[in-house]
C-alpha positions as CSV (number, residue, x, y, z in Angstrom):
1,M,0.9,-16.5,-39.4
2,T,1.2,-15.7,-35.6
3,G,2.7,-12.6,-34.0
4,R,5.7,-14.7,-33.2
5,D,6.7,-14.9,-36.8
6,L,6.0,-11.3,-37.8
7,S,9.4,-9.8,-37.1
8,A,11.1,-12.3,-39.4
9,A,8.6,-12.0,-42.2
10,G,8.9,-9.7,-45.2
11,P,6.8,-6.5,-45.6
12,A,4.3,-8.2,-47.9
13,E,3.8,-11.1,-45.5
14,R,3.5,-8.7,-42.5
15,R,0.7,-6.8,-44.3
16,L,-1.2,-10.0,-45.1
17,A,-0.8,-11.3,-41.6
18,S,-1.9,-8.0,-40.1
19,Q,-4.9,-7.8,-42.3
20,S,-5.9,-11.4,-41.4
21,Q,-5.6,-10.8,-37.7
22,T,-7.5,-7.5,-38.0
23,N,-10.4,-9.3,-39.7
24,S,-10.1,-12.0,-37.0
25,Y,-10.4,-9.4,-34.2
26,A,-13.4,-7.8,-35.9
27,E,-15.1,-11.2,-35.9
28,L,-14.3,-11.8,-32.2
29,S,-15.6,-8.3,-31.4
30,R,-18.9,-9.1,-33.2
31,Q,-19.3,-12.3,-31.2
32,T,-18.6,-10.5,-28.0
33,R,-21.1,-7.8,-28.7
34,A,-23.7,-10.3,-29.8
35,A,-23.4,-12.1,-26.5
36,G,-24.1,-8.9,-24.6
37,L,-20.7,-8.8,-22.9
38,L,-20.1,-5.1,-23.7
39,R,-23.0,-3.8,-21.7
40,R,-22.3,-1.7,-18.6
41,A,-22.9,-3.0,-15.1
42,P,-23.8,-0.1,-12.9
43,V,-25.8,-2.3,-10.4
44,F,-22.8,-4.6,-9.8
45,Y,-20.5,-1.6,-9.3
46,G,-23.0,0.1,-7.0
47,L,-23.1,-3.0,-4.8
48,L,-19.3,-3.3,-4.9
49,F,-18.9,0.4,-3.9
50,A,-21.4,-0.2,-1.0
51,G,-19.4,-3.2,0.1
52,L,-16.1,-1.2,0.1
53,V,-17.7,1.6,2.1
54,V,-18.8,-0.9,4.7
55,A,-15.3,-2.3,4.8
56,F,-13.8,1.2,5.1
57,G,-16.2,1.9,7.9
58,G,-15.1,-1.3,9.7
59,V,-11.5,-0.2,9.5
60,V,-12.4,3.2,10.9
61,A,-14.4,1.6,13.7
62,G,-11.5,-0.7,14.5
63,F,-9.1,2.3,14.5
64,A,-11.3,4.1,17.0
65,L,-11.7,1.2,19.3
66,L,-8.1,0.0,19.5
67,G,-6.7,3.3,20.7
68,H,-3.0,3.5,21.6
69,S,-2.2,-0.1,20.7
70,W,0.3,-1.5,18.2
71,L,-2.5,-3.7,17.0
72,Q,-3.3,-0.5,15.0
73,L,-0.8,-1.8,12.4
74,L,-3.4,-4.5,11.6
75,M,-5.9,-1.7,10.8
76,A,-3.2,0.0,8.7
77,G,-2.7,-3.1,6.7
78,A,-6.5,-3.5,6.3
79,L,-6.7,0.1,5.2
80,G,-4.1,-0.5,2.5
81,V,-6.1,-3.4,1.2
82,V,-9.4,-1.4,1.1
83,L,-7.7,1.6,-0.6
84,T,-6.3,-0.7,-3.3
85,Q,-9.8,-2.1,-3.9
86,F,-11.0,1.5,-4.3
87,A,-8.1,2.0,-6.8
88,F,-9.3,-1.0,-8.8
89,L,-12.8,0.6,-8.9
90,S,-11.3,4.0,-10.1
91,H,-9.3,2.0,-12.8
92,E,-12.5,0.5,-14.0
93,A,-14.2,3.9,-14.2
94,S,-11.3,5.2,-16.3
95,H,-12.0,2.4,-18.8
96,R,-15.7,3.4,-19.0
97,Q,-16.8,0.1,-17.5
98,I,-19.4,1.5,-15.0
99,F,-21.6,3.9,-16.9
100,A,-22.3,4.4,-20.6
101,S,-21.5,8.2,-20.2
102,G,-17.8,9.1,-20.3
103,P,-18.2,12.2,-18.1
104,A,-20.0,10.1,-15.4
105,N,-17.2,7.6,-15.4
106,D,-14.6,10.4,-15.1
107,R,-16.4,12.0,-12.2
108,V,-16.6,8.7,-10.3
109,G,-13.0,7.8,-11.2
110,R,-11.7,11.2,-10.2
111,L,-13.6,11.2,-6.8
112,L,-12.3,7.8,-6.0
113,G,-8.8,8.2,-7.3
114,D,-8.0,11.6,-6.0
115,G,-10.4,11.9,-3.0
116,V,-10.2,8.4,-1.6
117,V,-7.0,6.8,-2.8
118,G,-5.0,10.0,-3.0
119,M,-3.6,9.6,-6.6
120,S,-4.1,11.8,-9.6
121,Y,-6.8,10.4,-11.9
122,S,-5.6,12.4,-14.9
123,W,-2.0,11.2,-14.4
124,W,-3.1,7.6,-14.1
125,M,-5.3,8.0,-17.2
126,S,-2.4,9.3,-19.3
127,K,0.1,6.7,-18.1
128,H,-2.3,3.8,-18.3
129,S,-3.6,4.7,-21.8
130,R,0.0,4.7,-23.2
131,H,0.4,1.2,-21.6
132,H,-2.8,-0.1,-23.2
133,G,-1.8,1.2,-26.6
134,N,1.6,-0.4,-26.7
135,P,1.9,-3.1,-23.9
136,N,5.5,-4.2,-23.4
137,R,6.8,-2.2,-26.4
138,I,10.2,-0.6,-25.9
139,G,10.0,3.2,-25.9
140,K,6.2,3.3,-25.8
141,D,5.1,1.4,-22.6
142,P,5.9,3.5,-19.5
143,D,5.4,0.4,-17.3
144,I,8.6,-1.1,-18.6
145,E,10.6,2.1,-18.4
146,E,11.3,2.2,-14.6
147,P,14.6,3.3,-13.2
148,A,14.9,0.8,-10.4
149,I,14.3,-2.4,-12.4
150,S,15.5,-3.4,-15.9
151,F,12.5,-5.1,-17.7
152,Y,14.4,-5.8,-20.9
153,S,18.0,-6.7,-21.8
154,E,18.7,-3.6,-23.9
155,E,18.1,-1.4,-20.9
156,A,20.0,-3.6,-18.6
157,A,23.0,-3.4,-20.9
158,T,23.3,0.3,-20.2
159,R,23.8,-0.2,-16.5
160,T,27.3,0.0,-15.0
161,G,29.0,-0.4,-11.6
162,L,26.8,-1.3,-8.6
163,R,23.6,-1.0,-10.6
164,A,24.8,-3.6,-13.0
165,V,25.8,-6.0,-10.2
166,L,22.4,-5.5,-8.5
167,A,20.6,-6.1,-11.8
168,T,21.8,-9.7,-11.8
169,K,19.6,-10.4,-8.7
170,Q,16.9,-7.9,-9.4
171,G,14.2,-10.5,-9.5
172,Y,14.7,-11.0,-5.8
173,F,14.4,-7.3,-5.1
174,F,11.3,-6.7,-7.2
175,F,8.6,-7.6,-4.6
176,P,10.4,-6.0,-1.6
177,L,10.8,-2.8,-3.7
178,L,7.0,-2.8,-4.2
179,L,6.7,-1.9,-0.5
180,L,7.9,1.6,-1.6
181,E,5.7,1.7,-4.6
182,G,2.8,3.4,-2.7
183,F,5.0,6.4,-1.9
184,N,6.3,6.5,-5.5
185,L,2.8,6.4,-7.0
186,H,1.5,9.2,-4.8
187,L,4.5,11.4,-5.3
188,A,4.6,10.9,-9.1
189,S,0.9,11.7,-9.5
190,V,1.2,14.9,-7.3
191,R,4.3,15.9,-9.2
192,S,2.5,15.6,-12.5
193,L,-0.2,17.9,-11.2
194,V,2.1,20.5,-9.8
195,T,4.3,20.7,-12.9
196,G,1.5,20.4,-15.4
197,R,-0.3,23.2,-17.2
198,P,-3.0,24.8,-15.2
199,T,-6.5,23.4,-15.9
200,K,-9.8,23.1,-14.0
201,A,-9.2,19.4,-13.5
202,R,-5.7,20.1,-12.2
203,V,-6.9,22.5,-9.5
204,F,-9.8,20.2,-8.6
205,E,-7.6,17.1,-8.3
206,L,-5.0,18.9,-6.2
207,S,-7.7,20.2,-3.9
208,L,-9.1,16.7,-3.5
209,I,-5.7,15.2,-2.8
210,I,-4.6,17.8,-0.4
211,G,-7.9,17.6,1.4
212,R,-7.7,13.9,1.5
213,F,-4.2,13.8,3.0
214,A,-5.0,16.6,5.5
215,L,-8.0,14.7,6.8
216,Y,-6.1,11.3,6.9
217,L,-2.9,12.6,8.6
218,T,-4.8,14.7,11.1
219,A,-6.9,11.7,12.1
220,V,-3.8,9.4,12.4
221,F,-1.7,11.8,14.4
222,W,-4.5,13.2,16.5
223,F,-5.5,9.8,17.8
224,L,-2.1,8.1,17.9
225,P,1.3,8.9,19.4
226,V,3.8,10.3,16.9
227,G,5.9,7.1,16.6
228,M,2.8,4.9,16.2
229,G,1.3,7.3,13.8
230,F,4.4,7.2,11.5
231,A,4.3,3.4,11.8
232,F,0.6,3.3,10.8
233,V,1.2,5.5,7.7
234,G,4.2,3.5,6.7
235,V,2.5,0.1,7.0
236,Q,-0.6,1.4,5.2
237,M,1.5,2.7,2.3
238,A,3.7,-0.4,2.1
239,I,0.6,-2.7,1.9
240,F,-1.0,-0.4,-0.7
241,G,2.2,-0.4,-2.8
242,L,2.7,-4.2,-2.5
243,Y,-0.9,-5.0,-3.3
244,M,-1.2,-2.6,-6.2
245,G,2.2,-3.6,-7.7
246,S,1.6,-7.4,-7.2
247,S,-1.8,-7.2,-8.9
248,F,-0.6,-5.2,-12.0
249,A,2.9,-6.8,-12.4
250,V,1.6,-10.4,-13.0
251,N,-0.2,-9.2,-16.1
252,H,2.7,-8.4,-18.4
253,K,6.1,-8.9,-16.6
254,G,7.9,-11.9,-18.1
255,M,5.8,-11.8,-21.2
256,P,7.4,-11.0,-24.7
257,I,9.0,-7.6,-25.1
258,V,8.1,-5.9,-28.4
259,P,11.1,-4.2,-30.0
260,A,10.6,-0.6,-31.0
261,D,10.8,-1.4,-34.7
262,V,8.4,-4.3,-34.7
263,R,4.7,-3.6,-35.6
264,L,2.0,-6.0,-34.6
265,D,-1.7,-6.0,-35.3
266,F,-4.0,-5.1,-32.3
267,L,-5.0,-8.7,-31.6
268,S,-1.5,-10.2,-31.5
269,R,-0.1,-7.2,-29.6
270,Q,-2.7,-7.4,-26.8
271,V,-2.9,-11.2,-26.5
272,R,0.8,-12.2,-26.8
273,T,2.0,-9.6,-24.3
274,S,-0.7,-10.4,-21.6
275,R,-1.0,-13.1,-19.0
276,N,-4.2,-14.3,-17.3
277,I,-4.3,-15.7,-13.8
278,R,-6.0,-19.1,-13.5
279,G,-9.2,-19.2,-11.3
280,R,-12.5,-17.4,-11.4
281,L,-14.0,-16.1,-8.1
282,W,-11.2,-15.5,-5.7
283,P,-8.6,-14.1,-8.2
284,T,-11.3,-11.8,-9.6
285,I,-12.1,-10.5,-6.1
286,L,-8.4,-10.3,-5.1
287,M,-7.2,-8.6,-8.3
288,G,-10.3,-6.5,-9.2
289,G,-10.7,-8.4,-12.5
290,L,-7.1,-7.9,-13.6
291,N,-6.8,-11.7,-13.6
292,Y,-8.6,-11.6,-17.0
293,Q,-5.8,-9.4,-18.5
294,V,-6.1,-10.7,-22.0
295,E,-9.8,-10.0,-22.2
296,H,-9.3,-6.6,-20.5
297,H,-6.8,-5.5,-23.1
298,L,-8.9,-6.7,-26.0
299,F,-12.0,-5.1,-24.6
300,P,-11.0,-2.4,-22.1
301,S,-14.5,-1.1,-21.5
302,M,-15.9,-4.6,-20.6
303,A,-17.3,-4.6,-17.1
304,R,-15.8,-7.0,-14.6
305,P,-18.8,-9.4,-14.3
306,H,-18.6,-10.2,-18.1
307,L,-14.9,-11.1,-18.3
308,A,-15.2,-14.8,-17.4
309,A,-17.7,-15.3,-20.2
310,A,-15.6,-13.4,-22.6
311,Q,-12.6,-15.6,-21.8
312,R,-14.3,-18.6,-23.2
313,L,-14.9,-16.8,-26.5
314,V,-11.4,-15.4,-26.6
315,R,-9.6,-18.6,-25.8
316,D,-11.6,-20.5,-28.4
317,H,-10.8,-17.8,-31.0
318,C,-7.1,-17.9,-30.2
319,D,-7.0,-21.7,-30.5
320,R,-8.7,-21.6,-33.9
321,N,-6.3,-18.9,-35.1
322,N,-3.1,-20.4,-33.6
323,I,-2.5,-17.4,-31.4
324,S,-0.6,-18.0,-28.2
325,Y,-2.8,-17.5,-25.1
326,T,-1.1,-17.5,-21.7
327,E,-2.7,-18.4,-18.4
328,M,-1.1,-19.7,-15.2
329,S,-1.6,-19.8,-11.4
330,L,-0.8,-16.8,-9.3
331,P,2.2,-18.4,-7.5
332,R,3.7,-19.6,-10.8
333,S,3.3,-16.1,-12.3
334,Y,5.2,-14.6,-9.4
335,A,8.0,-17.2,-9.8
336,T,8.1,-16.4,-13.6
337,I,8.5,-12.7,-12.9
338,V,11.4,-13.3,-10.5
339,R,13.2,-15.7,-12.9
340,Y,12.6,-13.5,-15.9
341,L,14.0,-10.4,-14.2
342,N,17.1,-12.3,-13.1
343,E,17.6,-13.5,-16.6
344,V,17.4,-9.9,-17.9
345,G,19.9,-8.8,-15.3
346,T,22.4,-11.5,-16.1
347,S,22.1,-11.0,-19.8
348,A,23.1,-7.3,-19.6
349,R,26.4,-7.9,-21.4
350,D,24.6,-9.5,-24.3
351,P,21.1,-8.0,-24.9
352,F,20.2,-10.9,-27.3
353,A,20.9,-13.6,-24.7
354,C,17.5,-13.2,-23.0
355,P,15.1,-15.7,-24.6
356,V,12.0,-13.9,-23.5
357,A,13.1,-10.5,-24.7
358,A,14.0,-11.8,-28.1
359,R,11.0,-14.1,-28.5
360,L,9.2,-12.0,-31.1
361,G,12.2,-12.2,-33.4
362,R,12.8,-15.9,-33.3
363,E,11.4,-19.1,-34.8
């Protein structure tokens, strides 16, 4: 029995299906471990970090050489891309992909996340862990509980007035809104530190973030005129938000939404709500390994260099066990997101009208 049938099955059937899939995941995990795909990759990440440092140095050099030129906006865009790549690296540290030692990963993740990217590592860890535990599940996944966009019909049905009208075309607004996501991520992470309970990590993270922004803004407004400086910061943050949001959104948006009262086993929950992006080298570089989202959710601590090999095992396993496995091109995934969000918005009057949102309860 696949996860698609679970919501319509009786309690006994659900228990048997869950037990079967749990045993199935255990077997897949044994195969993955036997293939050596769960070993850490510190050398790969050391080289990746060195490459990003060189790229960052190139942006700084370009910034210094261009002077008072509007071509600085190209440097701002490049900086947004490099900082997103550093954010990917911090994300991988948070999943224990770099070192075997948890504290070592946390130190690297915190230094990169707070000191380089300017986002709270502890805030990200909390939010992202909740997402991994219950991807696309109503009331549990913070990534589908955003105020600006309705990601499922039940939430869209609560919107009234202008918000309800805008929801019908929200798919077209989604990617433009990501231009503001950089500001939102930074503000949300800092707010969590300021309002949270005092801890050593909180003080350390705030110090890193404040120091980072002080150095960054001083450099920008010391070398550039005020207007150009604001344009530089705006473009950098817009590219950062668009790049981050576009990389993470394709993984789950438009995939089945899990109702709050539906329980799925780990394998079905992770595979059926995740989407892979087709391609190997360039999507992996572009998205920091997030293109292998199914494998990442099944084995969060798996290092980026091993994901392609793991995909072959996971896909074969899903085929043998009749588990839906989704993979598509990057352009098609973006088109799917836009279409899905518009369907959610137009189905606001009838929350059961959206075929994707109700997928788990049909057939």
